[in-house]
Structures are given as C-alpha cells and as structure tokens.
C-alpha positions as CSV (number, residue, x, y, z in Angstrom):
1,M,-61.5,74.6,14.7
2,L,-59.5,71.1,13.8
3,L,-56.5,72.9,14.9
4,I,-57.7,73.6,18.4
5,T,-59.0,70.3,18.9
6,C,-55.7,69.0,18.1
7,Q,-53.7,71.2,20.4
8,V,-56.2,70.3,23.2
9,V,-55.5,66.6,22.3
10,N,-51.6,67.2,22.6
11,K,-51.8,69.0,25.5
12,L,-54.0,66.1,27.1
13,S,-51.7,63.2,25.7
14,N,-48.5,65.4,27.5
15,W,-50.4,65.5,30.4
16,K,-51.4,61.6,30.3
17,T,-47.5,60.9,30.1
18,T,-46.5,63.2,32.7
19,L,-48.9,61.5,35.1
20,S,-47.7,58.2,34.3
21,S,-44.0,59.2,35.0
22,D,-42.4,57.5,37.5
23,S,-41.1,60.5,39.1
24,I,-44.7,61.6,39.9
25,L,-45.6,58.9,41.7
26,I,-42.5,58.5,44.0
27,P,-43.4,59.3,47.4
28,R,-41.5,62.5,48.7
29,R,-40.1,63.3,52.4
30,L,-42.1,60.2,53.7
31,E,-39.4,60.1,56.8
32,E,-40.2,63.7,57.4
33,R,-44.1,63.4,57.5
34,D,-43.7,60.6,59.6
35,Q,-41.7,62.6,62.0
36,D,-44.1,65.4,61.7
37,R,-47.1,63.0,62.7
38,L,-45.3,61.6,65.7
39,Q,-44.7,64.9,67.3
40,S,-48.3,66.1,66.7
41,I,-49.2,62.9,68.3
42,Y,-47.0,63.9,71.4
43,R,-47.8,67.0,71.6
44,L,-51.5,65.8,71.8
45,L,-50.4,63.6,74.9
46,Q,-49.3,66.2,76.9
47,K,-52.8,66.8,77.5
48,T,-54.6,64.9,80.2
49,H,-57.9,64.3,78.8
50,I,-59.1,63.9,75.2
51,E,-62.9,64.4,74.5
52,G,-63.5,61.9,71.6
53,D,-61.6,58.6,70.0
54,L,-57.8,58.6,69.9
55,D,-56.5,56.2,67.2
56,L,-52.8,55.4,67.5
57,H,-52.7,51.8,66.0
58,N,-49.4,50.9,64.4
59,I,-47.8,54.4,65.6
60,K,-44.4,53.7,67.4
61,I,-45.5,55.2,70.6
62,T,-44.2,53.5,73.9
63,N,-46.1,55.3,76.2
64,L,-49.3,57.8,76.9
65,G,-47.5,60.9,77.9
66,N,-49.9,63.2,80.8
67,L,-53.4,61.3,79.4
68,T,-55.5,60.3,82.4
69,S,-58.9,60.0,80.4
70,V,-59.9,59.4,77.0
71,G,-63.5,60.1,76.6
72,G,-64.3,57.5,73.4
73,S,-62.7,54.6,72.3
74,L,-58.6,54.4,72.2
75,Y,-57.0,52.6,69.8
76,L,-53.3,51.0,70.5
77,F,-53.1,47.8,68.6
78,G,-49.8,46.9,66.7
79,T,-48.1,49.7,68.9
80,P,-44.8,48.7,70.6
81,I,-46.7,50.3,74.0
82,T,-45.6,48.4,77.3
83,N,-48.0,50.2,79.8
84,L,-50.3,52.7,80.3
85,G,-48.7,55.3,82.6
86,N,-51.3,57.6,84.0
87,L,-54.4,56.5,82.1
88,T,-57.4,55.6,84.9
89,S,-60.4,55.5,82.2
90,V,-61.5,55.3,78.6
91,G,-65.5,55.6,78.0
92,G,-65.4,53.8,74.7
93,S,-63.2,50.6,73.7
94,L,-60.0,49.9,74.1
95,S,-57.6,48.0,71.8
96,L,-54.3,46.7,73.0
97,N,-54.3,43.7,71.2
98,D,-51.2,42.6,69.5
99,T,-49.2,44.9,71.7
100,P,-46.1,43.8,74.2
101,I,-48.2,45.5,77.1
102,M,-47.9,43.8,80.3
103,N,-49.6,45.9,83.0
104,L,-52.5,48.2,82.7
105,G,-51.3,50.7,85.5
106,N,-53.7,52.7,86.9
107,L,-56.5,52.1,84.4
108,T,-60.0,51.0,86.6
109,S,-62.7,51.2,83.6
110,V,-63.7,50.8,80.3
111,G,-66.5,51.6,79.0
112,G,-66.6,49.6,75.5
113,Y,-64.7,46.2,74.9
114,L,-61.2,45.8,76.0
115,D,-59.3,43.7,73.7
116,L,-56.0,42.3,75.1
117,S,-55.7,39.2,73.0
118,N,-52.1,38.4,72.0
119,T,-50.6,40.2,74.7
120,L,-48.1,39.7,77.6
121,I,-50.6,40.9,80.4
122,K,-50.5,38.4,83.4
123,D,-53.1,40.4,85.6
124,L,-55.7,43.1,84.9
125,G,-54.3,45.4,87.8
126,N,-56.7,48.2,89.1
127,L,-59.4,47.3,86.5
128,T,-62.6,47.1,88.2
129,S,-65.0,46.8,85.1
130,V,-65.3,46.8,81.5
131,G,-68.7,48.2,79.2
132,R,-68.8,45.4,77.1
133,S,-66.6,41.9,76.2
134,L,-63.1,41.5,77.6
135,W,-60.9,39.6,75.5
136,L,-58.0,38.1,77.1
137,I,-57.3,35.2,74.4
138,N,-53.5,34.1,74.0
139,T,-52.5,35.8,77.0
140,P,-50.4,34.6,80.0
141,I,-53.1,36.0,82.2
142,T,-53.3,34.4,85.4
143,N,-55.2,36.5,87.9
144,L,-58.3,38.8,87.1
145,S,-57.1,41.2,90.2
146,D,-60.0,43.7,90.8
147,L,-62.3,43.1,88.0
148,T,-65.7,42.8,89.5
149,L,-67.9,43.4,86.1
150,V,-67.9,42.6,82.5
151,R,-71.1,43.7,80.8
152,G,-70.2,41.5,77.6
153,N,-68.5,38.4,77.1
154,L,-65.4,37.1,78.6
155,W,-63.1,35.4,76.6
156,L,-60.2,33.3,78.1
157,R,-59.3,31.0,75.3
158,N,-55.7,29.6,75.6
159,T,-55.2,30.9,78.9
160,P,-53.8,29.6,82.0
161,I,-56.9,30.6,83.8
162,S,-58.6,28.1,80.8
163,R,-56.4,25.3,81.5
164,L,-57.3,25.2,85.3
165,P,-59.2,22.6,87.1
166,K,-62.6,23.8,87.2
167,R,-62.9,24.1,90.9
168,E,-60.1,26.6,90.8
169,R,-61.3,28.5,87.6
170,D,-64.4,28.8,89.5
171,K,-63.0,30.5,92.6
172,I,-61.1,33.1,90.1
173,L,-64.5,33.9,88.4
174,S,-66.5,33.8,91.3
175,K,-65.4,37.6,91.7
176,V,-66.8,38.9,88.4
177,K,-70.3,39.5,87.3
178,I,-70.4,38.4,83.8
179,E,-73.6,39.4,81.8
180,G,-72.5,38.0,78.5
181,G,-71.2,34.6,77.6
182,L,-68.0,33.0,79.2
183,Y,-65.6,31.1,76.6
184,F,-62.5,29.1,77.3
185,E,-62.5,27.5,74.0
C-alpha cells in the first residue's frame, strides 16, 4: 500500500512540475488563431442581417461588409472603423466610442444607446432616432442633421455645440425631442 501511495505522489509531483514548466504556458499559434477569427468575422459580415448582438470591439476591422441591420447591440469600440457602410439600423445599442469614425453612413435608427464619445464625428448624417441616451462627449460635432428623437439623455460635453451662444445652441436643439436630460458640462 505504501508503494502505491509513493508512486501516486511521485506521478503527481512530476505532473505539477510539468505544469509549471515555461514551455507549457507559452501561447502557441496566436497569429494563426487571430487570422482564423478575423476570417470568421469577415464571413459573418457577408450577411445583410444579424439577429442578435455582435461584439467586434478591439478587432482590426475597417468596414462592416454587406451588413445592413443588427437586431441586437453592436459593439465596435476600440476598432479602426471609419464608416458604417450600408448599415441602416441597430435594434439594440451601438458603441463606437474611441474609434476614428467620421460618418454614420446610411444609419437611420439605433434602438438602444449610441456612444460616439471620443470620435471624429462632425454630424449625424441620416440618423433620425436613438432609443436611449446619445453620447457625443469630446467630439467635433457641429450639426445634429436629421436627428428628431432621443429617448434618453443627450450628452454634448466638450463639443463645438456646447460652446455656442445659447440662442444658436437652442436653434440646433429645437429640432430634437429629448426625453431625458441635456448635458453640456
């Protein structure tokens, strides 16, 4: 019985030593895995509609392929994306914060929140409604374009609009029904 116990302890000790070895903890084929994931994403973006959420944050994509609508939320923060191409609607939220996005392309509606903080967006193009809050903090936004409805808060802190004289700012904002709060500071 003692012999068997010693053999088991020996095997466990050897196994523990093997696990702590540097060679076992070195990630292998990372570039290949990243490339496979990117190819999988590009295949997914050949569709025109995705029913659920699509999380592409911090992925090195610059466009959305054939995608015209997403039924759930779309997470693009931290990507190098510069435009949304053919995308017209997002049923959930859309996170574009911390991207070099410059225009929203054909986008007309977002059912949840829309975060454009820390982007290069200057106007909202064809966007008409946002189902929750709209963040435009730290953007060069000068025009709300076709926007008519924000069902949550509108955040305009540190934007050219926030620095306009009250009369000019009110003229821009009068076209938009804001159901939440309006924040300049």
